[in-house]
Backbone bond lengths (Angstrom), bond angles and torsions (degrees), N, CA, C in turn:
res aa  C-N    CA-C-N  psi(-1)  N-CA   C-N-CA  omega(-1)  CA-C   N-CA-C  phi
1 M - - - 1.507 - - 1.558 106.39 -
2 P 1.391 113.13 128.71 1.520 118.23 -178.40 1.620 108.15 -58.72
3 E 1.313 110.63 145.79 1.434 119.57 179.37 1.563 114.41 -51.06
4 H 1.263 113.32 -45.41 1.457 117.40 178.83 1.482 120.04 -58.78
5 L 1.432 114.61 -20.95 1.429 122.07 177.89 1.549 109.10 -95.40
6 S 1.210 122.96 -40.92 1.443 123.57 -175.44 1.553 115.41 -79.74
7 G 1.352 115.60 -27.56 1.436 118.65 -176.89 1.524 115.00 90.50
8 W 1.357 114.20 -14.87 1.551 128.12 -174.39 1.478 107.93 -115.17
9 P 1.332 117.28 137.82 1.410 120.29 178.44 1.542 110.63 -66.76
10 D 1.337 114.95 146.93 1.515 114.36 179.51 1.459 112.41 -58.44
11 G 1.335 118.17 144.82 1.494 124.35 178.81 1.486 109.40 85.46
12 H 1.247 127.07 -2.26 1.515 126.69 -177.09 1.506 111.05 -105.96
13 S 1.315 120.78 127.56 1.432 120.31 179.13 1.495 112.18 -78.67
14 L 1.341 119.50 165.94 1.513 119.04 177.70 1.581 103.12 -81.55
15 P 1.350 115.36 142.79 1.453 120.73 -174.46 1.482 110.70 -66.68
16 A 1.342 122.73 -24.36 1.476 119.23 -176.31 1.480 114.62 -90.05
17 L 1.433 117.30 1.73 1.387 119.48 175.42 1.469 110.24 -101.63
18 P 1.385 121.53 136.22 1.453 123.82 174.54 1.510 114.45 -61.99
19 Q 1.223 120.53 146.83 1.538 125.50 173.76 1.520 107.64 -51.89
20 Q 1.267 118.24 129.27 1.488 122.44 178.83 1.483 111.49 -87.96
21 R 1.256 119.49 134.92 1.476 120.49 177.67 1.555 107.47 -74.77
22 Q 1.392 107.54 149.78 1.419 117.01 -174.03 1.556 118.51 -89.97
23 T 1.377 106.80 -10.75 1.573 118.07 179.63 1.510 108.21 -120.52
24 G 1.260 119.20 161.41 1.438 120.83 175.44 1.496 112.28 -82.49
25 P 1.377 121.88 173.13 1.435 120.25 178.87 1.538 110.10 -62.99
26 R 1.328 113.17 155.00 1.496 116.85 176.72 1.495 107.40 -67.12
27 S 1.328 109.38 152.63 1.475 118.44 -174.80 1.547 110.73 -85.65
28 E 1.334 114.32 138.05 1.565 122.51 179.73 1.520 105.12 -118.42
29 S 1.291 112.90 151.31 1.442 119.87 176.01 1.593 109.77 -149.90
30 V 1.260 116.03 159.02 1.457 121.59 175.81 1.531 111.31 -134.88
31 E 1.267 117.03 147.22 1.529 121.10 175.26 1.515 107.69 -81.31
32 L 1.401 114.29 129.54 1.489 119.91 170.03 1.497 112.00 -91.89
33 T 1.268 116.45 143.52 1.464 124.15 172.31 1.498 103.45 -69.47
34 T 1.379 114.27 164.27 1.508 119.63 169.40 1.439 113.11 -53.02
35 E 1.340 116.70 -48.58 1.412 123.39 177.79 1.583 116.65 -52.91
36 E 1.362 111.29 -45.73 1.460 114.27 176.99 1.364 111.78 -71.05
37 R 1.339 125.41 -38.14 1.363 127.85 176.21 1.603 113.89 -59.08
38 D 1.255 110.66 -38.69 1.614 117.44 -177.17 1.551 101.61 -72.30
39 A 1.379 122.02 -43.69 1.352 125.27 -178.48 1.485 111.28 -60.94
40 F 1.284 120.42 -44.65 1.415 127.92 177.91 1.474 112.03 -58.27
41 T 1.414 115.49 -45.32 1.426 123.38 -177.98 1.518 106.72 -65.76
42 E 1.242 123.92 -44.48 1.427 129.14 177.58 1.561 112.00 -59.86
43 L 1.274 115.26 -42.61 1.484 122.25 179.42 1.543 106.65 -64.28
44 A 1.316 116.30 -50.02 1.485 121.84 -179.70 1.448 111.41 -60.84
45 R 1.279 123.27 -34.24 1.511 124.77 176.23 1.559 108.47 -68.16
46 Q 1.380 117.10 -43.00 1.528 120.02 179.63 1.356 108.94 -64.30
47 L 1.258 122.76 -42.52 1.517 123.99 -170.48 1.583 104.82 -77.90
48 G 1.387 120.21 -30.24 1.400 122.45 175.71 1.530 117.89 -82.85
49 G 1.281 116.87 10.02 1.416 120.96 174.89 1.544 111.21 80.53
50 G 1.298 120.39 21.37 1.492 123.54 177.52 1.563 109.39 90.83
51 R 1.289 114.26 -4.01 1.535 111.75 179.09 1.573 110.62 -68.59
52 G 1.309 121.79 160.50 1.381 127.24 178.83 1.502 110.69 -70.56
53 V 1.331 112.89 149.80 1.568 116.93 178.52 1.447 110.49 -97.49
């Protein structure tokens, strides 16, 4: 947005807004047991109308 419309110089952030991070949050994962994986697969089938996953 041009400076004359925004009231703030280009490249300057608004002082009331926190600094935004440049990267997303770090990725997290967990290992599922065979039973949990099977239960998830069945749930996905049910929610998907019986179609294969």
